[in-house]
N, CA and C atoms as a LAMMPS dump frame, in Angstrom:
ITEM: TIMESTEP
0
ITEM: NUMBER OF ATOMS
213
ITEM: BOX BOUNDS ff ff ff
-5.0000000000000000e+02 5.0000000000000000e+02
-5.0000000000000000e+02 5.0000000000000000e+02
-5.0000000000000000e+02 5.0000000000000000e+02
ITEM: ATOMS id mol type element x y z
1 1 1 N 110.48 -366.917 -21.097
2 1 2 C 109.945 -367.579 -22.269
3 1 3 C 111.077 -367.783 -23.268
4 2 1 N 111.227 -369.006 -23.739
5 2 2 C 112.228 -369.284 -24.763
6 2 3 C 111.708 -368.832 -26.116
7 3 1 N 112.626 -368.407 -26.966
8 3 2 C 112.246 -367.941 -28.292
9 3 3 C 113.335 -368.308 -29.285
10 4 1 N 112.96 -368.484 -30.525
11 4 2 C 113.928 -368.725 -31.595
12 4 3 C 114.098 -367.484 -32.457
13 5 1 N 113.655 -366.353 -31.98
14 5 2 C 113.762 -365.1 -32.708
15 5 3 C 115.237 -364.727 -32.867
16 6 1 N 115.715 -364.605 -34.096
17 6 2 C 117.129 -364.31 -34.354
18 6 3 C 117.562 -362.947 -33.833
19 7 1 N 116.631 -362.043 -33.593
20 7 2 C 116.979 -360.732 -33.036
21 7 3 C 117.505 -360.853 -31.612
22 8 1 N 117.211 -361.969 -30.952
23 8 2 C 117.616 -362.16 -29.561
24 8 3 C 118.854 -363.046 -29.409
25 9 1 N 119.513 -363.4 -30.497
26 9 2 C 120.714 -364.234 -30.429
27 9 3 C 121.93 -363.346 -30.205
28 10 1 N 122.726 -363.678 -29.191
29 10 2 C 123.942 -362.909 -28.897
30 10 3 C 125.024 -363.221 -29.921
31 11 1 N 125.804 -362.212 -30.317
32 11 2 C 126.901 -362.466 -31.25
33 11 3 C 128.018 -363.253 -30.563
34 12 1 N 128.761 -364.024 -31.347
35 12 2 C 129.889 -364.768 -30.785
36 12 3 C 131.014 -363.804 -30.43
37 13 1 N 131.93 -364.257 -29.581
38 13 2 C 133.05 -363.411 -29.16
39 13 3 C 134.227 -364.29 -28.777
40 14 1 N 135.408 -363.691 -28.759
41 14 2 C 136.634 -364.367 -28.333
42 14 3 C 137.404 -363.385 -27.47
43 15 1 N 137.719 -363.776 -26.254
44 15 2 C 138.402 -362.894 -25.31
45 15 3 C 139.749 -363.505 -24.947
46 16 1 N 140.785 -362.67 -24.913
47 16 2 C 142.13 -363.117 -24.552
48 16 3 C 142.525 -362.527 -23.208
49 17 1 N 142.948 -363.396 -22.295
50 17 2 C 143.432 -362.993 -20.977
51 17 3 C 144.854 -363.522 -20.802
52 18 1 N 145.641 -362.882 -19.939
53 18 2 C 147.004 -363.35 -19.66
54 18 3 C 147.322 -363.14 -18.187
55 19 1 N 148.152 -364.047 -17.654
56 19 2 C 148.577 -363.927 -16.258
57 19 3 C 150.046 -364.337 -16.155
58 20 1 N 150.805 -363.56 -15.402
59 20 2 C 152.212 -363.856 -15.134
60 20 3 C 152.405 -363.777 -13.629
61 21 1 N 153.073 -364.787 -13.074
62 21 2 C 153.334 -364.755 -11.635
63 21 3 C 154.738 -365.269 -11.362
64 22 1 N 155.28 -364.833 -10.242
65 22 2 C 156.607 -365.276 -9.829
66 22 3 C 156.668 -365.37 -8.312
67 23 1 N 157.452 -366.329 -7.839
68 23 2 C 157.719 -366.449 -6.402
69 23 3 C 159.159 -366.036 -6.17
70 24 1 N 159.398 -365.365 -5.044
71 24 2 C 160.766 -364.966 -4.722
72 24 3 C 160.943 -364.916 -3.213
73 25 1 N 162.152 -365.008 -2.772
74 25 2 C 162.496 -364.956 -1.341
75 25 3 C 161.66 -365.934 -0.512
76 26 1 N 161.335 -367.079 -1.069
77 26 2 C 160.642 -368.195 -0.417
78 26 3 C 159.204 -367.909 0.013
79 27 1 N 158.922 -366.759 0.587
80 27 2 C 157.593 -366.482 1.135
81 27 3 C 156.815 -365.399 0.403
82 28 1 N 157.308 -364.935 -0.72
83 28 2 C 156.662 -363.823 -1.416
84 28 3 C 156.322 -364.215 -2.854
85 29 1 N 155.242 -363.656 -3.342
86 29 2 C 154.892 -363.849 -4.751
87 29 3 C 154.257 -362.57 -5.293
88 30 1 N 154.364 -362.409 -6.601
89 30 2 C 153.816 -361.244 -7.292
90 30 3 C 153.135 -361.749 -8.552
91 31 1 N 151.942 -361.202 -8.837
92 31 2 C 151.17 -361.645 -9.992
93 31 3 C 150.559 -360.446 -10.697
94 32 1 N 150.567 -360.495 -12.021
95 32 2 C 149.904 -359.483 -12.845
96 32 3 C 148.943 -360.224 -13.766
97 33 1 N 147.701 -359.769 -13.818
98 33 2 C 146.719 -360.371 -14.715
99 33 3 C 146.079 -359.281 -15.561
100 34 1 N 145.998 -359.545 -16.864
101 34 2 C 145.399 -358.612 -17.819
102 34 3 C 144.239 -359.337 -18.481
103 35 1 N 143.044 -358.824 -18.309
104 35 2 C 141.839 -359.438 -18.866
105 35 3 C 141.311 -358.627 -20.039
106 36 1 N 140.792 -359.353 -21.026
107 36 2 C 140.236 -358.743 -22.237
108 36 3 C 141.284 -357.849 -22.909
109 37 1 N 142.413 -358.437 -23.215
110 37 2 C 143.575 -357.718 -23.748
111 37 3 C 143.23 -356.856 -24.965
112 38 1 N 142.426 -357.38 -25.878
113 38 2 C 142.123 -356.65 -27.116
114 38 3 C 140.85 -355.805 -27.008
115 39 1 N 140.374 -355.605 -25.782
116 39 2 C 139.234 -354.73 -25.505
117 39 3 C 137.984 -355.106 -26.311
118 40 1 N 137.705 -356.403 -26.363
119 40 2 C 136.533 -356.912 -27.076
120 40 3 C 135.258 -356.49 -26.344
121 41 1 N 134.303 -355.948 -27.067
122 41 2 C 133.002 -355.629 -26.461
123 41 3 C 132.125 -356.86 -26.644
124 42 1 N 131.707 -357.446 -25.525
125 42 2 C 130.912 -358.658 -25.626
126 42 3 C 129.87 -358.72 -24.512
127 43 1 N 128.883 -359.565 -24.736
128 43 2 C 127.736 -359.675 -23.844
129 43 3 C 127.564 -361.138 -23.45
130 44 1 N 127.085 -361.369 -22.243
131 44 2 C 126.785 -362.732 -21.81
132 44 3 C 125.403 -362.764 -21.181
133 45 1 N 124.89 -363.952 -21.031
134 45 2 C 123.611 -364.169 -20.357
135 45 3 C 122.486 -363.321 -20.933
136 46 1 N 122.321 -363.38 -22.242
137 46 2 C 121.24 -362.638 -22.875
138 46 3 C 119.904 -363.347 -22.708
139 47 1 N 118.859 -362.562 -22.615
140 47 2 C 117.511 -363.111 -22.503
141 47 3 C 116.521 -362.064 -22.992
142 48 1 N 115.484 -362.507 -23.699
143 48 2 C 114.484 -361.537 -24.135
144 48 3 C 113.658 -361.042 -22.959
145 49 1 N 113.301 -359.782 -23.024
146 49 2 C 112.448 -359.174 -22.004
147 49 3 C 111.364 -358.411 -22.746
148 50 1 N 110.26 -359.071 -22.971
149 50 2 C 109.216 -358.468 -23.8
150 50 3 C 109.696 -358.423 -25.239
151 51 1 N 109.669 -357.235 -25.847
152 51 2 C 110.145 -357.077 -27.221
153 51 3 C 111.567 -356.548 -27.283
154 52 1 N 112.252 -356.498 -26.147
155 52 2 C 113.625 -355.994 -26.108
156 52 3 C 114.553 -357.065 -25.567
157 53 1 N 115.83 -356.875 -25.823
158 53 2 C 116.819 -357.828 -25.354
159 53 3 C 117.446 -357.334 -24.056
160 54 1 N 117.609 -358.213 -23.093
161 54 2 C 118.294 -357.892 -21.84
162 54 3 C 119.565 -358.733 -21.79
163 55 1 N 120.695 -358.134 -21.427
164 55 2 C 121.959 -358.868 -21.401
165 55 3 C 122.946 -358.168 -20.488
166 56 1 N 124.046 -358.835 -20.166
167 56 2 C 125.107 -358.276 -19.337
168 56 3 C 126.285 -357.892 -20.218
169 57 1 N 126.633 -356.612 -20.244
170 57 2 C 127.821 -356.152 -20.966
171 57 3 C 129.021 -356.451 -20.072
172 58 1 N 130.04 -357.088 -20.623
173 58 2 C 131.208 -357.472 -19.831
174 58 3 C 132.251 -356.36 -19.797
175 59 1 N 133.17 -356.465 -18.86
176 59 2 C 134.161 -355.412 -18.605
177 59 3 C 135.099 -355.207 -19.792
178 60 1 N 135.49 -353.958 -20.047
179 60 2 C 136.508 -353.694 -21.072
180 60 3 C 137.873 -354.157 -20.563
181 61 1 N 138.89 -353.912 -21.332
182 61 2 C 140.248 -354.304 -20.956
183 61 3 C 140.609 -353.737 -19.581
184 62 1 N 141.174 -354.592 -18.725
185 62 2 C 141.58 -354.149 -17.385
186 62 3 C 142.666 -355.081 -16.851
187 63 1 N 143.435 -354.581 -15.891
188 63 2 C 144.474 -355.418 -15.298
189 63 3 C 144.551 -355.166 -13.801
190 64 1 N 145.182 -356.091 -13.114
191 64 2 C 145.416 -355.915 -11.685
192 64 3 C 146.679 -356.656 -11.28
193 65 1 N 147.205 -356.271 -10.133
194 65 2 C 148.429 -356.858 -9.585
195 65 3 C 148.131 -357.377 -8.182
196 66 1 N 148.818 -358.453 -7.816
197 66 2 C 148.673 -359.027 -6.486
198 66 3 C 150.05 -359.3 -5.906
199 67 1 N 150.263 -358.874 -4.682
200 67 2 C 151.492 -359.193 -3.949
201 67 3 C 151.085 -360.017 -2.733
202 68 1 N 151.732 -361.164 -2.535
203 68 2 C 151.405 -362.046 -1.425
204 68 3 C 152.637 -362.283 -0.565
205 69 1 N 152.456 -362.186 0.736
206 69 2 C 153.521 -362.497 1.699
207 69 3 C 152.978 -363.536 2.672
208 70 1 N 153.696 -364.64 2.835
209 70 2 C 153.288 -365.698 3.767
210 70 3 C 154.184 -365.647 4.992
211 71 1 N 153.567 -365.667 6.165
212 71 2 C 154.313 -365.613 7.426
213 71 3 C 154.11 -366.885 8.207
């Protein structure tokens, strides 16, 4: 059910992500990605569920690395 109840409106947010990658030795690459750099707490896909709000809390700051070798 759609509603215009202001209690069910999600707050705005701004998330900063960064990615750095490099290729070397012709067949290899390395990548580092950092998501939600400033550790913003934010929600997406909110929807009312009865008299309560249901939403998805997004991941806090996190990073990962990728190494690729092509043969």
